[in-house]
C-alpha positions in Angstrom: 102.3 127.4 -8.0 105.0 126.3 -5.6 102.8 123.5 -4.2 102.0 122.2 -7.6 105.7 122.0 -8.5 106.5 120.2 -5.3 103.6 117.8 -5.8 104.7 117.3 -9.4 108.2 116.5 -8.3 106.9 114.1 -5.6 104.6 112.3 -8.1 107.4 112.0 -10.7 109.7 110.5 -8.1 107.0 108.0 -6.9 105.4 107.0 -10.2 107.9 108.0 -12.8 107.0 110.3 -15.6 104.3 108.4 -17.4 101.8 109.8 -19.9 98.5 108.0 -20.4 98.5 105.6 -23.3 97.6 107.0 -26.7 94.3 105.4 -27.6 93.6 107.4 -30.7 94.4 104.4 -33.0 92.2 102.1 -30.9 89.4 104.6 -31.1 89.8 105.0 -34.9 89.8 101.2 -35.3 86.7 100.9 -33.1 84.9 103.4 -35.3 85.9 101.6 -38.4 84.9 98.2 -37.0 81.5 99.5 -35.9 80.9 100.9 -39.4 81.9 97.5 -40.8 79.4 95.8 -38.5 76.6 98.2 -39.7 77.5 97.5 -43.3 77.4 93.7 -42.7 74.2 94.0 -40.8 72.6 96.1 -43.6 73.4 93.4 -46.2 70.1 91.9 -44.8 68.4 95.3 -44.7 64.9 93.7 -45.2 65.2 92.0 -41.9 65.1 95.4 -40.2 62.3 96.8 -42.3 64.4 98.9 -44.6 63.9 99.2 -48.4 67.6 99.3 -49.2 71.0 98.8 -47.6 71.7 102.6 -47.9 68.5 103.3 -46.0 69.6 100.7 -43.4 73.0 102.3 -43.1 71.4 105.7 -42.4 69.0 104.1 -39.9 71.7 102.5 -37.9 74.1 105.4 -38.3 77.9 105.4 -38.5 80.9 106.6 -36.6 82.3 109.6 -38.4 85.0 112.0 -37.2 82.5 113.7 -34.8 81.8 110.3 -33.3 85.4 109.5 -32.9 86.1 112.8 -31.2 83.1 112.1 -28.9 84.7 108.8 -27.9 88.1 110.5 -27.3 86.4 113.2 -25.2 84.5 110.6 -23.1 87.6 108.5 -22.6 89.9 111.4 -21.6 91.2 110.7 -18.1 90.3 107.0 -18.5 92.9 106.0 -21.1 94.2 102.9 -19.3 90.8 101.4 -18.8 89.9 102.4 -22.4 93.0 100.8 -23.8 92.1 97.5 -22.0 88.5 97.7 -23.1 89.1 98.7 -26.7 91.9 96.1 -27.2 89.4 93.4 -26.4 86.2 95.0 -27.8 87.8 95.6 -31.2 88.5 91.9 -31.5 84.9 91.0 -30.6 83.7 93.5 -33.3 85.9 91.7 -35.9 84.3 88.4 -34.9 80.8 90.0 -35.0 81.4 91.3 -38.5 82.8 88.0 -39.7 79.7 86.2 -38.3 77.4 88.6 -40.0 79.3 88.2 -43.3 78.8 84.4 -43.1 75.1 84.9 -43.2 75.1 86.2 -46.7 71.8 84.5 -47.6 70.1 86.3 -44.6 68.9 83.1 -43.0 66.4 83.7 -40.2 68.1 83.8 -36.8 71.5 84.5 -38.3 71.6 88.0 -37.0 70.4 87.0 -33.5 73.0 84.2 -33.3 75.7 86.7 -34.2 74.5 89.2 -31.6 74.4 86.5 -28.9 77.9 85.5 -29.7 79.1 89.1 -29.8 77.4 90.0 -26.5 78.9 87.0 -24.8 82.4 87.8 -26.1 82.1 91.5 -25.4 80.9 90.7 -21.8 84.3 89.1 -21.1 86.2 92.2 -21.9 87.4 94.6 -19.2 84.6 97.1 -18.8 84.5 100.9 -18.6 83.0 102.4 -15.5 79.2 102.8 -15.6 79.1 106.6 -16.3 81.9 106.4 -18.9 80.2 103.3 -20.5 76.9 105.2 -20.9 78.6 108.3 -22.4 80.7 106.0 -24.7 77.5 104.2 -25.9 75.9 107.6 -26.7 78.7 108.3 -29.2 78.2 105.3 -31.4 75.4 103.5 -33.2 73.4 100.9 -31.4 74.5 97.5 -32.9 71.8 95.3 -31.5 68.1 95.6 -32.1 
């Protein structure tokens, strides 16, 4: 106990008393934006072999409270990297959703063009470490097919 206290005092004096950033709002926003992308994608449900948009929604999946908690659990201990990634990735998801919304007539190639733009933009974001990224991806629906 005594060693922990001494180390704690040493860390406080060297680094200041800082808590990791609160990323809960960014995670909530990310889940909402992913769900928006699925909804926009499923406006063209027939392009993915579904009979209806609701069947498509179920096929792609969504981020519910369990998925959000999964993201928070995966990102625990990596909050600073997560904050940088999510701040950027959330903006790319907005653009992805807007792009999909613009293809309201389900023109061939529209989805693929939006995916390419999204992948390019998301690739410029600060990335999570490999293991964290894989665990992060397992918490959310796959957006590209």
